[in-house]
N, C-alpha and C positions, 0 to 999 in steps of 0.2 A: 392416455399416458400422463402422469403427473409431472409438473414442471421440474421438481427436483430430481426426477429420474433422468433429465438431460444433463445433469451436471457430470462432468468428467475431470476430477482433480488431478489426473495424470497429465492434462494439457500443460505444456510449459515447464516440465520438471527437470529439464537439463541444466547443469550448472556451468562450470567453466572449462568443459572438456573439449570445445570445438576448436578445431585447427584453423578456420578460416577467419576467426575474429578473436581478438583478446577480450571482447565484452561478454562472452558467454550467452547462455541461453535465457529462458524465461525465468528460472530460479524460483519456481513455485515449489510446493510440497504436496504430497498425495494424502496426508494423514487426515485425521478426524477433527472438525472444528464446527462451531455454530456461529451465526451471524454475531459479529463483534465481541466474541467470546474471549475471556482471559486465557483459556487454554487451547493449545494447538498440539494434539497428541499424535505424532508422526515418526516414522522411522527415520533413522540416521544411517546413512551409508559411509560417512566419514566425518571426522573432526579435522578440518584443515582446508586449504585452498580457498578460492573464491566461490564457495558453496554455501551461500548465505543461510539456507534453511537447514543444512546438514545432510539433505538429500540431493543426490544427482543420479538421473536416470541411466547415465553411462557406467555406473558402478554396478558390481555383481555380489558385494557382500553388504550385510547389515550388521551394525554394532550396537543396536539398541533402539529404545523408543523414548523419546524425551517430551516434556510436558508444554514447552513453549518455543515459539520462533516467529520470525517476521516472513512475509511473503514477497517474493519478487525483488528482493534487494541485492545489491552487490556489496563491494568494500568488506568482504569476508563475514558480514553478518554478526549476529549476537543472539543471546538467550540459549535455549537448547539445554536447560537445567533439568536435574533429576532424570538421568538416563536410566532405563530400566531394560535388562536383557535376560531372557529365559535361557538356561543352559541345561545340559545333563551331564553329570560326572564332573570330574577335575579339569579345570581350565587355567590358562595363564591369568595373570591379574592386571592385564591391560587389554583393550579391545583389539589391538592389532591393526587398527586403521585410524588411530589418533595421531595425526601429524604434528599436533602441537606439543604433545607429551609423548615422546617416543619411548620404545622398549629400553629397558636396562637388563632385564633377566629373561624376559619371555621370548617366544619364537613365533607361534602362530596366532596367539591372542584368542579372545573368546568370540569374535565376529563369526557370521555364519554366511555361507553362499546362499543366494535365493535366485529365483527366476521370475521375470516379469509375467510370465504366463500363470504364475500362482499368486499374483497380487490382484486384489479387488479394492478398488477406490470408489467410494460413493459419497454423496452429501451426508456427512456426519458419521462415516464408517470407513475403516480400512482394515484389510487383512492380507497376511502373507504366510507361506510356509517357509520356515527356516530349515533348509535342506540338510545342513550339518547335524541337527539334533532331532529332526522330524517333528518339530513343534509347530502348531498352527497358532499364529499370534493375531489378535483382532484388537482394534481400538475404537473407542467412541468417547464422547465428551458431553458435558453440559456447559454452562457459561463459565464456571469456576472449578470444575472437577473433571478429571479424566478417568477412564476405566479401561483396563487391559484384560484381556482373557486369553490364557495360554492353554492349549490342549497338548499335553505331553504324550509321547508313545507309553503304551501299557508297560507297567513294570519298570519305568525308567527312574533313574535317580534325579528327581526334580529339583531344580535350584534356580534361583533368581539372583542376578548381580545388580545392585544398585550403585550406580557411578555418580556420586554427589559432587565431584570436581569438575565434571565435563561442562564445557561452555562453548558454543559456537564461536569462531574466530579467536579462540584462546582457552583459558581455564579459569575456574572460580579461584579466588584468593584464600578463602577460608570457609570451612564447614563445621558446624556443630550438630551432632547427630545424637538423638536419644532413642534407645529401644525401650518403649512403654511396656509392652508385653509381647507375648508370642504372636501377636497378630498387628501390632501398631507400632509404627515408627513415626517420630517427628523431628523436624530439624530446621536449620537456618543456613542459607548460603549467601555469602558475601562476594559481589563481583565489583571490581574496580578496573580502571584503565591499565593498572599494573599487570593484571592478568590477560589484557588483550580485549577481545570483544570487537565491536564495530571499528573497522579501520585498524584492527589489531592493536587497539589502544588509541588510535588517532581521533576516534569518535568522542573520547572522554566520557564514556558511559559508566555510571556507578549504580548499583542497585542491590537491594537485599530481597531475597526471596525466602519465603517461610512455606513449609509444607507439612501436610498430614497424610500418612499412608496406612491403609489397612488392607489385609488380605482376607480372603473368603474362608480361608482354613488356616489354623495356627501353624507356624514354622516349627520344626523340630529343633532347629538351632539357628542362631544368627551370629555371624563373626565379622568384625571389622577388619579392613586392610587398608594399607597406604603404601605408596612407593613400591608396589609389587611385592609386599611382605605383609603377613597376617599380624594384626595387633594382639596384645595379651588376650588370651582366652577368658571368656566369662564376663567381660566388662559391658556395661550397659549404656555408657556415654562416651563419645569419642569427639575430639577436637583436632583438626588437621587442614592443611592446605590441600591434601590429596586423598580425601576420605572415600572409602567405598565400604560396601557391606555385602556378604553373600548369605542369603537365606535358604536353608535346606528343608525340603518338604518330603524327602524320602521317596520310596517307590510304591507307596500305597495309595496314590491319588487315584480315585475312581471317577472323578469328574474334572472339567477344566478348572484351573486355578484363576481366580479373579482378583485383581489388584486395583484398588481405588485410591486416588491421590487428588487432594485439593490444594491449592496454592494461594498465597497471598503476598503482595508486595509491601504489606503494611506491618504486620507482626504476626506472632505465632497464634495469638488469640483470633486474629482475623482469619487464619487458615482454618483453625478449628471451628469457628462460626460458619465458614463456607462449607466445611465438611458436613457439619450438623444440619445445614439448611438443605443439603442435598437428600432428595426423597426416594432415591432409586435402590438404596441398599446395594446388594451385589446383583441387581437385576440388569445384566449387561443388555439384553435384547430390548427391554423397556427404555433404557437410556438411548439407545440407538435409534429406537423408533421415534422417540420425542425429539432427538436431534434432526432427524429427516423432516419431521412435522414443523420444526422451527424454520428450516429452509423453505419449505413449501408455503408457509405463511409469509416469510420475507419476500418471496418472489410475487406476492400480490402487489407489491409496489410497482412492478413494471413487468407486464407479461404480454406475450406475442402469439400471433397465430399465423401459420404459413405452411407451405407444402415442402420446403426444404428442411429435411431433418438434421443435416449437418449444420445449417445456419442456427437452428434451434439449440443444438448442442453448444455451439460457440456462444450464442447470446447468454443462456443461462449459466454457463461456466464462467463467462466474463462477469456477469452479474454477481455470481458467487464470490468472485475475487473482489468486486467493488465492496462488498458488504463485510469483509473481513475486519477493515480498519477504518477509522480509528476505533480501537477496541476498549473494553471496560478495564478500567485500572483500579476501581473501587471494589471493596469487599461488599458482601450481602448487607452489611450494616451501614454502608455508605462511606465509610472510612477510607482514606488513601493517603500517600506520602508525597510530599515534595521535599527533597534534600533532607530526608530523615525526620521531618516534622510532620505530624499527623493531622489531618484536617477532615472535616466532614461537611458536606454540601448537599443542597437540594437537587441540583443537577447530577447527572451521572458522569463522574470524572473519567476522561478517556486518554489514551495514549497511542503512539505510533502515528505521527503526523510528518509525512515526508513532503514539506511544504512545496518545494521547488518543482516537484512533479504534479502534485495533486490538486493545486489551484486551478488547472487548465481544464480538465474535464471531470474529474472525480467529484469535486465539491459542487460544480454547477449541476451535476447529475443528482447528488445528495439533496440539494436544495429542492428539487423535485419530488424524490421518491422517499426521502428520509430527513427531512428538515430538523427533527428532534436531535438527530445525531450531529448535525451541523451546529446547532445551538450549543449542544453539550461541548463540542470542541472548541467553540469560541471561548466559552466559560473556563475550560480547562487551561487554554493558553494564557488567558488573562491571569488566573490564579498563579500560574507558574511565574510569569513575568513580575507580577506584583510582589511575590514572596521572595524572589531571587534577585530583584532590582536590575532587570534586563528587558530588552526588547521582547516582543512575542518570539518564541523559539522558531527558528527557520526549519530545523530537522529535529523533531522531539522524539525521544524514547525514554519513557519512565521519568519524566521531568527533567531529563538531561537535554541540552541542546547541542547536538554534534556539530552544528554549524556547517554541516555538509551543503555543498553547492553555493549558490549566490543569490543576492537579492534580499528582499524582506517580504517573503511570500505569505506569511500569516496575516500581515496587514491587507494584502490583497484579498485573501479569502474571507477575512472578518468584515472588511468594508463591503464586499459583495453580498455577504449575509444580511447586514443591517439595511442595505439599500432595498433588498428584496423583502424586508418586513420580518426577518428572523431576528428578534430583538430581546429575548428574555435573558439578557445579560447586561452587565454595568457599561453602557456605552460611553459614559464619561471617562472611566478608567480605560476603556479600550482607546479612546481618542487621545487621551493625554500620553498613554504609554507609546502609542504609535507615532505621535508628534515628536516625542522626545527621542525616539529611535530615528526618525527622518531627519532630525537637527543634530544627531550625533551628540546628545547632551551627555555631560559627565555626571550630572546630578539630577535626581527626579523625587519629588515629594520629600525633599530634605536629606535624602540618602544617595550614596554613590550609585551610579547608573552605568550599565555596560550595554552598548549598542551592538546589534547584530551586523550593522553596516561598517563597511570599512571607513575608519576616520580619515577621510580625504577632504582637506581644505578645498582642493580643486573642485570636487563635486559640490560642496556646499556654496562655493561661489560661482562656479562655472558649469555646473551640472554634468560633468563627466568625471569618470576615474581614470587617471592616466594609465595607459597602456593595457586597459581592460574594457573591452567593448561589451562583453556579456554582462559584467557588473553594471556598467552604465545603463544599458537598455532595460534591464530588470529593475533597476532602482527608479528609472523614470516611469516605468508602469506602476510601481508601487506608489510613487508620488501622484500619479494620475488618479489612483483609486482613493488615495488620501483626499485629493481635491474633491472628488465626487462625494465622499463621505462628509466633508467639511460643508459642502453646499447644502446637503440634506439636514445637517445640524445647525444651519443658519450662521455659519462661521465665514463671512464673506471675505475678509482679508487672507484668511488661511486658504480658502478656495483660490483666490487669485494668485497667492504665492505658489501653491504646489501646481496649479495648472500652468503657470508660467514656466516653472521648471520643466514640466513634461513636454511642453511645446518646443523645447530647445534641441529636440532629438535631430533635426536636420543638420546641426552643427557638426555631427559625426559622420556626415556623408562626404566622402572623399571623391571630388569630382574626377580627378585624374583616373582613379581606379574605377569609378562608376558603381561603387558599393559603400556601405558603411565600413568603417575601420577604426581601429584604436588610435588614440593620440597621445603624444608625449605631454609633459607638464607644460611645455611652452606653446601648446596648441598645435604644433605641427603633426602630420600623420605618421604613424609608424609605416615604414615601407612594406608593402605587400606585393609579392610576385604576382598574384592573381587572386580570384575570389575563393579559391580552395585553400589558401593559407589559413592557419588556425591561431595565429598570434592574438593573444587577448581574448580569446573565446573558451567557453567551458562546455565540453562535450558537444562540439559543433565546430563549424568553420565560418569564414566571412560570408559565404554565399547564404548559409543556413541562417545565420544570425542577423543578417541584413534586413530580413522580413519582419524582425521582431519589433513592430510598433502596432500592436493590435488595436490601439485606441484611435489610430488615425491612418487606416489603410488607404483611404483616398488621398490624404495628403503625402503619404509615402510614394503612392503612384505618381503624383505630380512631381515629386523629388526625382524619381527615376525616369520620368517621361511615361505617359500612360501606355502607349504602343509597345515601348520597351519592356514595361512592367509585365504586360500580358505575355510578351514573347519570352521573357526571362522565367516566368512562372510555368508556362508550358514546357520549356526546356528543363526546368527544375524536376518537374514529375517525369517527363519522357526518359530522361537518362537514368532514373532511378530503378532499381530492381527491389520491390517492395518486400520480397522474401528474405533479402539479405539482413545479416545482423548489423551492418554498417554500410552506409552510402554517403559519398561526398556531395550528392545532391539531395533530393528530398529523402530524409532519413527518419522513417517512422519509428524505428527502434529507440528514439530519444526524443525528449519533450520539446526542445526548441522548435521542431517542425510541426508539432501538433496543431491542428485547426487551420493550417494554411491552405488546405483544399477549399475552405470556405471563403478565402479571399476573392474568388471568382464572383461570388454572390454580391459581394460589396462593390465590385468594379464592373457590374453590369453583364456578366457572362455566367448566369446561373447554370446553364447546361454543362459548363465545365466543372463547376462544383460537383454537379450530379454524376458526371463521368468519372472524375478523379477519386471522389469519395467512394464510389462502388469498387473501383480498381483496388484501393487500399483495403477495403473491407475484405474482398475476396482473396487477395493475394498476401496480405500481411498477417492474417489469422488463419490458422489451420488446426486440425486436430492432431492429437498425438503429443508426445513429450517435446518435440521440436516445434510446437505449434505457434508459440510467440516469436516474433522477429527480434526481440531483445528483452532485456530485464522487464518484468512485468510492472514493477515500480509501485508496489504497495496499492493496486487498483487503477493507476492512471491509464495504463495501456488498455485494460479492460473497460474503463468507463468511456474512453473514446469510442470504442466499438459500440457499447450499449446506447449512448446517445446518438450516434450516426444511425444505428439500426432503427431507432425510434423515428429518426428523420431530422435530427438538429445538431447544431454545435453552438456553444457559446464562444464567440471569437475573443471577446474582451470581458474580463471580470469588471463588476460594478457598472457595466452597461446592460441595458434591458433586452437587447436583441439576442435571440436564439435562431440562427441563420439555418435555412431549410435546405436539406438534401433529399434525394429520393429515399424513402423508407425501405428497409430491407424486407419487411413482412407485409402481408396484405392487410393485417389489422395488428393493432397494439393498444394497450390501455395502461395509463399511469394512475395509480391510486393517490388521490390528493388528501392533505391533512388540513381539516377545517381549523385547527389550532394555529396554523401558520399560512394557509392559503385561503383565499376569499371564497372560492367555490361557488361563485354567484350563479353560474349556469348549471354546475353538476359537481358531484364529489369525485368525478374522475375525468381524465382528459384522454380522449380516444383518438387514434389515428386510423382512417380507413382509406384503402386504396381501391380504385374501381376495377383494377386488373392486377394480375400477378407481377410484382415488381421484378422478379427473376427474368421475365420475358419483355417487360416494358420498363426500361431503366430510366426513362426521362419524365420530367413532370410537364404536363400540359396546362393544368390549372390547379389552384388550391382554393378551398372554401372552408372558412371557419364559422361554424354554426350557421351555416347557409349563406353567409356573406363572402363574396369573392375577395381574396387577399391579392393585393396589387403590389406587394413589396416582397423580397425574398427572406423575409424573417417574420416570426411571431415574437411578441414581447412576453417576457416572464409573467406579467399580469394577465395576459390573455390566456397563456397555457394553464396558470393556476386558478383561473376563473372556472375551468372545466369546460366541458362540452366535446364537440367533435370537429376534427380537421379532416375533411374529405380531399383526397388527392386523386385527380384524374391523370392517368399515365399514357405515355406514348412510346412507340419504338424509336422514334427519331427525336432529335433535339428540338425544343420548342422555345418560343419566346414566353416563358412562363409567367412572369410578373410584369404586366403592363397596365 
């Protein structure tokens, strides 16, 4: 069985419909995509609610198929442009399930009921039967082009509705559409925060999308509409804030109708070039086969062998989600835009960086299996920051920084990359921008500068943000990684400055409470009833956030008391239900808790890391639409699973250690990249277990290239040198590393 056949894109496709938690489900999508592709052609069940991909497994109607979206995100989502819906006969001129733009005249809308029994979702392919019309719809993609195939019932009045104003989390602001001929449509869609989008406008996302559409057969007629009324008949160009078009193909179709669409975020010329560069014509099956092959090749980056078929399905589906972003933002000619200015670069410009999420596991995994992607992303963030006069973006979409969440995560990710030898970018600019951000500068390189950090004199002078514990600890980690980067670059004074800041974390420990806690401007602690209060924390509570000193876990243990630390950690995990969407104790559904299972490795109890990591793997990840315990978060939740399945976690960015847990599979292999990895022993790194990890969950001994490992971690350099890590397993806990 091929690796890509294990992928199940339906896993995690629940949106915000769950009663037991406000936080919703995995919020993934089932439609077609390729690794890092610009196009994600997937069905839309709704426009509205906190259904960030436009699809929610809990719904029973489909309103169309749109060309782009993000995966695993909350805050109402964004993109979802160029929505295409096949229909037969006359319909209302609204979908009927667009909560952002409700009906004025219609009743039922053009949406169609469907059944999950008639959905097929595979790597690079999706299909569904639209019950209302009896139409089979199929989608597939290449990097910058999507293709849809509609099979209409015999002798039906075949029509296609193009909804150009549609946008996830809102609506487009302006559309300019041109009918080139009876088979070709071109256009431009403008989206700004005024129309909503991410955070319903709160994410401050603006972008322009350009597209070229062609149909496999000519339309008998095309007619524009807006605001549920047809425009003047016979016009070939249309500008509006609510533009749509109906193309009629009559009842003489003897074969499926194929529609092909290429997009660009640069200009119409870019969309045309992307369309011209596509070599598949209207060969839907050829494109679908090629999309599958791209996934199969991508999975050579990390592949596994084992007896548990469910675990393999979860592994490759998680790896699939890891490889979706950061995605290509440049056209086939290399051009891309930042704030409407056009650039061209030698690297591949990328977009969708959910920094607060993905620096924890996603990028530590990518540094191993796809370092070129990491290098591209660092280049992309530097270019955006330099052009816009800002910090490296915190949560970036199409060169916009939504500034969602807290901290300075791009500095963390980029510092980690450089320290690991991923360095094909301008490190001088990286460092200068990062330092300006860390010092909350008003000016950089003679121009005004905007920092992503909160401008807090308290933090600059006393290393804490008043009343904000999460902000404080995240910024201290960013400063720690800045210190590590400064040291590598030979900047001794900067190293000492930033490291001295990072070492001040104990000042946030409230001895009376026995946990970290936020402080007022005068230094006194905010009153907390107990460790479950959430004052000053972001998507966490005091208990969860108190562990967030990944760069000094041993020092944190001394602060709490070593015996008490181990007791608190055990209680932290024992009281949690890993299947739940939200826990007040260990909460795998959100990032502040990620990698804490590996604290036991650092504290001399590796068997507890092995025990709890296996519990999380087996209980927090499941098959089916409800498979993720929370938002998948643009690859982060999946990356934790993939790394731990291979047998590791990087607890602290910019540190060299990948802490060991029991691998999930009997054997695994990571393909290394000689451009970025030393490969001194081999061009691959393999993990081989002597017994089935399913039955033998504990580690008795570890050997790297024949030499016994006496510590609970491997270094990044050891992994990327290649070779074999052999793991001897046991049914009972062992003193693994002595």
